[in-house]
C-alpha positions as CSV (number, residue, x, y, z in Angstrom):
1,X,164.3,61.2,136.4
2,X,161.5,64.4,136.6
3,X,164.8,67.2,137.8
4,X,167.5,65.6,135.2
5,X,168.3,68.6,132.9
6,X,171.1,67.7,130.1
7,X,174.0,69.8,132.0
8,X,173.9,66.9,134.2
9,X,174.6,64.6,131.5
10,X,178.6,63.5,130.8
11,X,177.1,61.4,127.3
12,X,180.8,61.8,125.7
13,X,182.5,61.0,128.7
14,X,184.8,57.0,128.2
15,X,182.5,56.3,130.7
16,X,179.5,57.9,130.1
17,X,176.9,59.0,133.7
18,X,174.5,61.3,135.0
19,X,175.2,63.8,137.6
20,X,171.6,63.7,140.5
21,X,171.8,66.8,141.9
22,X,168.4,68.4,142.2
23,X,164.9,66.4,141.9
24,X,161.3,67.3,141.2
25,X,159.1,67.2,144.7
26,X,154.9,67.0,144.1
27,X,153.1,68.5,146.4
28,X,149.3,69.0,146.3
29,X,149.6,68.7,142.4
30,X,152.7,71.0,141.9
31,X,156.1,70.7,141.5
32,X,158.8,72.1,143.2
33,X,162.7,71.5,142.9
34,X,164.7,70.1,145.6
35,X,168.1,69.1,146.9
36,X,168.3,65.1,146.2
37,X,168.1,62.9,149.6
38,X,170.5,63.7,152.5
39,X,171.4,66.5,149.8
40,X,173.6,63.5,148.3
41,X,174.5,64.6,145.1
42,X,175.6,61.1,143.0
43,X,176.8,60.1,139.7
44,X,174.7,57.2,138.2
45,X,176.8,55.7,135.3
46,X,174.7,54.9,131.7
47,X,175.3,52.5,129.4
48,X,176.1,53.1,126.3
49,X,173.0,52.7,124.4
50,X,171.4,54.7,126.5
51,X,173.7,57.6,125.9
52,X,173.1,57.2,121.6
53,X,169.6,57.3,122.8
54,X,169.9,60.6,125.4
55,X,172.0,62.3,122.8
56,X,169.6,62.2,120.1
57,X,166.1,62.9,122.7
58,X,168.4,66.5,123.9
59,X,170.2,67.3,120.4
60,X,170.1,70.9,119.7
61,X,168.2,72.1,122.8
62,X,170.1,74.5,125.9
63,X,171.9,72.6,128.8
64,X,169.2,74.1,131.3
65,X,166.0,72.4,130.1
66,X,165.2,68.9,131.0
67,X,165.4,65.7,129.5
68,X,162.4,64.3,129.9
69,X,159.3,66.3,130.0
70,X,156.1,66.3,129.9
71,X,154.0,67.4,126.5
72,X,151.3,68.9,129.0
73,X,152.5,69.4,132.0
74,X,155.5,71.2,130.6
75,X,159.2,71.6,132.0
76,X,159.1,68.5,134.4
77,X,157.4,65.1,133.5
78,X,155.0,64.2,136.2
79,X,155.9,60.8,137.7
80,X,152.3,59.7,138.0
81,X,152.3,60.2,133.6
82,X,155.1,58.6,133.6
83,X,153.6,55.1,135.8
84,X,150.7,55.2,133.9
85,X,152.0,55.9,130.0
86,X,154.8,54.6,130.0
87,X,156.8,52.8,132.6
88,X,153.9,50.3,133.7
89,X,153.2,49.4,130.6
90,X,157.0,48.2,129.3
91,X,157.2,47.3,133.2
92,X,154.1,44.7,132.0
93,X,156.0,44.0,128.9
94,X,158.7,42.7,129.5
95,X,157.2,40.4,131.9
96,X,157.2,42.8,135.7
97,X,154.3,44.0,135.6
98,X,153.9,45.9,139.5
99,X,157.2,45.9,139.0
100,X,157.7,50.2,140.7
101,X,160.8,52.6,140.4
102,X,162.8,52.6,143.8
103,X,166.1,54.6,144.0
104,X,169.6,53.0,144.3
């Protein structure tokens, strides 16, 4: 999700989707952009209700901008911050404490 750019979203399609073309890798406190695992670009369906949320999130922003960004870290949201500040609390709230996000 850190590597997701506005240009990677197809929100106005009949079946909204996201294209995975890059990923952000954390290495010794630094981030770098790399191709996805196995260099495999892929599309991921986006539910209509999420597409509506994305539209609000990205309104008026440049197509090369990241969809998610860190207030302190700038362009790319760091995985640790995402997990500690949002994901873990959301998983616990729905009764899934300890849930770990996995790539398909």
